[in-house]
C-alpha positions in Angstrom: 46.2 -5.0 -10.1 44.6 -8.1 -11.3 41.6 -9.5 -9.1 42.3 -13.6 -8.3 39.2 -15.3 -7.8 38.7 -16.7 -4.5 39.3 -20.5 -3.9 36.3 -22.3 -2.6 38.4 -23.3 0.7 38.5 -19.9 1.5 35.0 -18.9 0.3 33.8 -18.5 4.0 36.3 -15.6 4.7 34.3 -13.4 2.0 33.5 -10.0 4.1 29.7 -9.7 4.9 29.8 -6.4 2.8 30.3 -8.8 -0.3 28.3 -11.2 0.9 25.9 -8.5 0.8 26.0 -6.9 -2.1 26.0 -10.5 -4.1 22.6 -11.4 -2.2 20.7 -8.3 -2.7 19.3 -8.9 -6.1 16.1 -8.4 -7.5 14.8 -12.1 -7.5 11.4 -13.5 -8.2 11.2 -15.1 -4.8 12.1 -11.4 -2.8 9.4 -10.1 -5.4 6.7 -12.3 -4.6 7.6 -11.6 -0.7 6.9 -8.2 -1.4 3.5 -9.0 -3.1 3.0 -10.9 0.2 3.7 -8.3 2.6 1.4 -5.8 0.8 -1.6 -8.1 1.5 -1.8 -7.0 5.1 -3.8 -3.8 4.6 -6.4 -5.7 2.1 -6.6 -8.4 4.2 -6.9 -6.9 7.4 -9.3 -4.6 6.1 -11.5 -6.0 3.3 -12.3 -10.0 4.9 -13.6 -7.4 8.1 -15.6 -4.8 6.0 -18.9 -7.6 5.2 -18.8 -8.0 8.7 -19.1 -4.1 9.9 -23.3 -4.8 10.5 -22.5 -7.5 12.8 -19.9 -6.3 14.7 -22.0 -3.2 15.8 -24.9 -5.9 17.0 -22.4 -8.1 19.1 -20.2 -5.7 20.6 -23.0 -3.0 21.0 -21.6 -0.3 18.9 -23.0 1.9 16.2 -22.1 1.9 12.8 -19.7 4.9 13.1 -17.8 3.2 16.2 -17.3 0.0 13.8 -16.2 2.5 11.2 -13.8 4.0 13.7 -11.6 1.0 13.7 -11.2 1.2 10.2 -10.0 4.6 11.0 -7.5 3.8 13.7 -5.9 1.1 11.4 -5.4 3.4 8.4 -3.6 6.2 11.0 -1.7 3.7 12.5 -0.7 2.3 8.9 0.2 5.7 8.8 2.3 6.1 11.6 4.0 2.8 11.1 5.4 3.8 7.5 6.0 7.3 8.8 8.4 5.9 11.5 9.1 2.5 9.7 11.0 3.9 6.6 13.5 6.3 8.5 14.3 3.9 10.9 15.0 1.1 8.3 17.4 3.6 6.3 19.6 3.6 9.8 19.3 0.2 10.7 18.4 -1.5 7.8 16.1 -3.6 6.2 15.8 -7.3 7.4 15.4 -7.1 11.4 13.0 -4.2 11.5 10.7 -5.9 9.0 10.6 -9.4 10.6 9.8 -7.1 14.0 7.0 -5.3 12.5 5.5 -8.7 11.4 5.4 -10.1 14.5 4.0 -7.0 16.2 1.1 -7.2 13.6 0.8 -11.1 14.2 0.1 -10.2 18.1 -2.2 -7.6 17.7 -4.5 -9.6 15.3 -4.7 -12.0 18.0 -6.1 -9.2 20.4 -8.5 -8.4 17.6 -9.6 -11.8 17.4 -10.6 -12.0 21.4 -11.6 -8.4 21.8 -14.9 -8.4 24.4 -15.6 -4.4 23.6 -15.4 -1.8 20.6 -12.6 0.0 22.4 -10.4 -2.6 22.5 -11.0 -3.5 19.2 -10.2 -0.2 18.5 -6.4 -0.2 20.2 -6.1 -3.6 18.7 -6.8 -2.2 14.9 -4.5 0.8 15.9 -1.4 -1.4 16.9 -2.1 -3.9 14.0 -2.3 -0.9 11.8 0.8 0.6 12.8 2.7 -2.9 12.4 1.5 -3.2 9.3 2.1 0.1 7.6 5.9 -0.8 9.5 6.2 -3.8 7.2 4.8 -2.5 4.0 6.8 0.6 3.9 10.2 -1.6 4.5 9.0 -4.0 1.7 8.9 -1.0 -1.0 11.9 0.4 0.5 13.7 -2.9 -0.4 12.4 -2.7 -4.1 13.8 0.8 -4.5 16.7 -0.1 -3.1 17.4 -2.9 -6.1 15.1 -0.9 -9.2 15.3 1.8 -10.7 13.7 3.7 -13.6 11.6 1.6 -16.1 12.1 -1.7 -14.2 11.1 0.1 -10.8 8.0 1.3 -12.4 7.1 -2.0 -14.2 7.8 -4.0 -10.7 6.0 -1.7 -8.9 3.0 -2.4 -11.0 3.2 -6.0 -10.8 3.7 -6.0 -7.3 0.0 -3.8 -7.3 -1.6 -6.3 -9.7 -0.4 -9.6 -8.5 -0.9 -7.9 -4.9 -4.7 -7.3 -6.1 -5.3 -10.7 -5.3 -5.7 -10.1 -1.8 -8.7 -7.6 -2.4 -10.3 -10.2 -4.9 -9.9 -12.8 -1.9 -10.6 -11.3 1.0 -14.2 -10.0 1.0 -14.8 -13.6 -0.4 -13.5 -15.0 2.4 -14.9 -12.8 4.7 -18.6 -13.5 3.1 -17.5 -17.1 3.5 -16.5 -16.9 7.1 -20.2 -15.3 8.0 -21.5 -17.8 6.3 -19.8 -20.7 8.0 -18.5 -19.2 11.0 -17.7 -16.1 12.8 -16.4 -13.1 12.1 -13.2 -13.4 14.5 -12.0 -15.9 12.8 -11.0 -13.5 10.0 -8.2 -12.0 12.4 -6.9 -15.4 13.2 -6.4 -16.0 9.8 -4.4 -12.8 9.6 -2.6 -13.8 12.5 -1.7 -17.2 11.0 -0.8 -15.0 7.7 1.5 -13.1 9.6 3.6 -15.8 10.8 3.6 -16.9 6.7 4.7 -13.5 5.8 7.8 -13.3 8.8 9.2 -17.0 7.5 9.0 -16.0 4.0 10.7 -12.8 4.7 13.6 -15.4 6.8 13.7 -17.3 3.4 13.8 -15.2 0.7 14.8 -11.7 2.2 18.3 -10.3 2.4 19.4 -7.0 3.7 19.4 -4.6 0.4 20.5 -1.9 2.4 24.4 -1.9 2.9 26.1 -0.1 6.1 27.7 2.3 3.7 24.5 3.7 2.4 22.5 4.0 5.7 21.8 7.0 7.1 22.6 8.6 10.8 19.4 8.1 12.9 17.7 10.9 15.4 15.1 13.1 15.2 16.8 16.0 13.8 18.4 13.7 10.5 15.1 12.7 9.6 13.5 16.6 9.6 16.5 17.3 7.3 15.8 14.5 4.9 12.1 14.9 5.4 12.5 18.6 4.3 14.9 17.4 1.4 12.3 15.1 0.3 9.4 17.3 0.6 11.2 20.1 -1.1 11.1 18.3 -4.6 8.1 19.8 -6.6 8.2 16.7 -8.6 7.8 14.4 -5.4 5.1 16.4 -3.9 3.1 16.3 -7.0 3.0 12.6 -7.2 2.9 12.3 -3.6 -0.7 14.4 -4.5 -1.6 12.0 -7.5 -1.1 9.3 -5.2 -2.5 10.3 -1.9 -5.6 11.8 -3.0 -6.8 8.9 -5.4 -6.1 6.7 -2.3 -8.6 9.2 -0.3 -11.5 8.8 -2.9 -10.9 5.0 -2.9 -11.6 4.5 0.6 -14.4 6.4 0.8 -15.8 3.9 -1.3 -14.5 0.9 1.1 -15.4 2.6 4.1 -18.9 3.1 3.0 -19.9 0.6 0.2 -21.2 -2.1 2.6 -23.9 0.4 4.0 -24.6 1.5 0.5 -25.0 -1.8 -1.2 -26.1 -3.9 1.9 -28.3 -1.7 4.2 -29.8 0.8 1.2 -29.9 -1.7 -1.8 -30.5 -5.1 0.0 -27.5 -6.7 -1.4 -26.6 -10.0 1.1 -23.0 -10.6 2.6 -22.0 -12.7 -0.1 -23.4 -10.6 -2.7 -21.7 -7.6 -1.4 -18.0 -9.7 -1.3 -18.6 -11.1 -4.8 -18.9 -7.6 -6.1 -16.1 -6.3 -3.8 -13.9 -8.7 -5.3 -15.0 -8.0 -8.8 -13.9 -4.5 -8.0 -10.5 -5.8 -6.8 -10.2 -7.7 -9.8 -10.9 -4.6 -12.3 -8.3 -2.8 -10.4 -5.5 -6.0 -10.9 -5.9 -5.8 -14.5 -5.5 -2.3 -14.8 -2.1 -2.6 -13.1 -1.0 -5.6 -14.8 -1.9 -3.4 -18.4 0.1 -0.6 -17.0 2.9 -2.8 -16.0 3.2 -4.0 -19.6 3.0 0.0 -20.9 6.0 0.7 -18.7 8.5 2.4 -20.7 6.9 1.9 -23.9 4.0 4.7 -22.9 4.3 7.9 -20.9 3.7 6.7 -17.2 2.0 10.1 -17.1 -0.5 10.0 -19.7 -1.3 6.4 -18.2 -2.4 8.0 -14.6 -4.3 10.7 -16.2 -6.6 8.3 -18.2 -6.8 6.5 -14.8 -8.0 10.0 -13.7 -10.5 10.8 -16.0 -12.4 7.7 -15.8 -12.5 8.0 -11.8 -13.7 11.4 -12.6 -16.5 10.6 -13.8 -17.5 7.6 -12.1 -17.3 10.2 -9.3 -19.6 12.8 -10.8 -22.3 10.1 -12.0 -22.1 8.7 -8.6 -22.5 12.3 -6.9 -25.7 12.9 -9.4 -27.0 9.8 -8.3 -26.8 10.3 -4.7 -28.2 13.7 -5.1 -31.4 13.3 -7.4 -31.8 9.4 -7.8 -31.8 7.9 -4.7 -28.5 5.8 -5.6 -29.9 3.0 -7.6 -27.8 -0.1 -7.4 -27.0 -0.5 -10.6 -25.2 3.1 -10.9 -23.5 2.4 -7.8 -22.0 -0.9 -9.0 -20.5 0.4 -12.1 -19.4 3.8 -10.4 -17.6 1.4 -7.7 -16.3 -0.7 -10.6 -14.5 2.4 -12.8 -13.7 3.6 -9.6 -11.5 0.9 -8.5 -10.2 -0.1 -11.9 -9.0 3.6 -12.3 -7.2 2.9 -9.1 -4.9 0.8 -10.9 -3.3 3.2 -13.6 -3.1 6.0 -10.7 -1.9 5.2 -7.2 1.2 2.8 -8.3 2.3 4.9 -10.9 2.0 7.8 -8.9 3.9 6.0 -6.3 6.8 4.7 -8.5 7.5 8.1 -10.0 7.7 9.4 -6.5 10.0 7.6 -5.4 11.9 7.8 -8.6 12.2 11.6 -7.7 14.2 10.9 -4.5 15.9 7.8 -4.7 18.2 8.8 -2.9 16.5 8.4 0.2 13.8 5.5 -0.7 13.4 5.1 3.0 12.1 8.6 3.9 10.1 8.6 0.5 8.3 5.7 0.8 7.4 6.7 4.7 6.2 9.9 3.9 4.3 8.6 0.5 2.5 5.7 3.0 2.2 8.4 5.8 0.0 10.7 3.6 -1.9 7.6 1.6 -3.4 6.5 5.0 -3.7 9.5 6.8 -5.8 10.7 3.5 -7.5 7.2 3.7 -7.8 7.3 7.4 -9.5 10.8 7.4 -11.5 10.0 4.7 -13.4 7.3 6.1 -15.2 8.4 8.7 -16.3 11.8 6.6 -17.8 9.4 4.2 -20.0 7.7 6.9 -21.6 10.5 8.3 -24.3 9.9 6.1 -24.6 6.7 7.8 -27.2 4.5 6.4 -29.6 6.5 4.5 -27.3 8.4 1.9 -24.4 8.1 -0.3 -23.8 11.8 -0.9 -20.8 12.5 1.7 -19.1 9.5 0.1 -19.9 10.3 -3.6 -18.6 14.2 -2.7 -15.4 13.1 -1.7 -14.8 10.5 -4.0 -15.1 13.2 -6.7 -13.1 15.9 -4.6 -10.2 13.2 -4.1 -9.7 12.7 -7.7 -10.1 16.4 -8.6 -7.0 17.2 -6.2 -5.3 14.1 -8.2 -5.5 15.5 -11.4 -4.3 18.8 -10.0 -1.1 16.9 -8.4 -0.4 15.4 -12.1 -1.3 18.8 -14.0 -0.1 21.3 -11.7 2.4 20.1 -9.4 4.1 17.7 -11.1 4.1 18.9 -14.5 7.3 18.9 -16.8 9.0 16.1 -15.2 10.9 13.2 -16.2 9.3 9.9 -17.2 11.2 6.5 -16.7 12.3 5.1 -19.9 13.9 1.3 -20.4 16.8 3.2 -22.5 17.1 6.2 -19.5 18.3 4.5 -16.3 19.4 6.5 -13.7 23.4 5.1 -12.9 23.9 3.0 -10.0 26.5 4.3 -7.7 29.9 2.9 -8.5 31.1 -0.3 -6.2 33.5 0.6 -3.8 37.4 -0.9 -4.4 37.8 -4.4 -3.7 39.4 -5.0 -0.1 43.3 -5.5 -0.3 42.8 -9.3 0.7 41.3 -9.7 -2.3 43.4 -8.3 -4.9 46.9 -9.4 -6.0 49.2 -7.1 -6.5 
């Protein structure tokens, strides 16, 4: 049998499956849109963090109550990713993604109008849920279309370019506080939500064809989840990234009080420092992307873990015996943030590679664990209030220690993606009879 190319006058009759297969490619526009999606959490958090003291004053709340709005956002992110991944495995990627972005936009508007801390807390929960839903689907789209070293490289590039958001976010937040009101930051997130939805419409095709979708329902999710969590390699890298995420958000939740309240930095100076730390993380992720396929990804992760562990130990020493001097805090925070660019994207990429047959569920569980860690750690780190950094430093050190255990114990003796050893793609199904000349 010899395949005959379709003439132009019958191109409209190409079956939808073949159209999806041709369109679903890893293009620069698609990657840029996924980068845009990864900006949801940093923008919704980092523009808001510098305003914590003002929010507490205006809404007549305590520092702990304001930090709780950060916790509910993280809990929402975790639940959104846990549910959004399996739903997209069943329903496809594109429509659920657009729905989540519109819901996030609506929740951001409620945050901007919130009259009390209680309303703000609920709205942040919904905002996080919708944002997490969108983020996990964006990640699953990349896993649909990339494998091996290419997957590691692309996820590191996304993390690196997406690192612009944590750089710009606090600077915008500080500028907004200088020129306007903290509520403006949520109006800006709402506008960006609409822009993200427009970008998805233009650049993101459906990447999960119908024959690759899984049946829905709680029973199927539990079965697939059991399969994914039964993979020791996956669980090890899940611990690598999740524990590092907890250490990172011990810093995010309390750094404003450590640097501003305890050491006297202004909101603008704090925002500049926060942006510099995020820039370090971005550069580290770009370096990791260049090293993908050349240097063992596990070695790159271990390098970041050792640097972060040193920063955590130094911070804990300073908090216990030297009242957390400003210079020590600034250096330790920078090293910790930079190290995350080597740990979290690479740990996530290796976890995705380990369960490539279930990308949505694998991404969902990754997101759930990471954001539960963030949401749990944030209020605990704030137990010291504005007077001590000991809880934060202890959590930083414990989180990185757990991450090292995940790499060296739980995920030991595993494969490492190389450009010449790629996971084979599934063979394409035979062409339909109407496209074949007998």
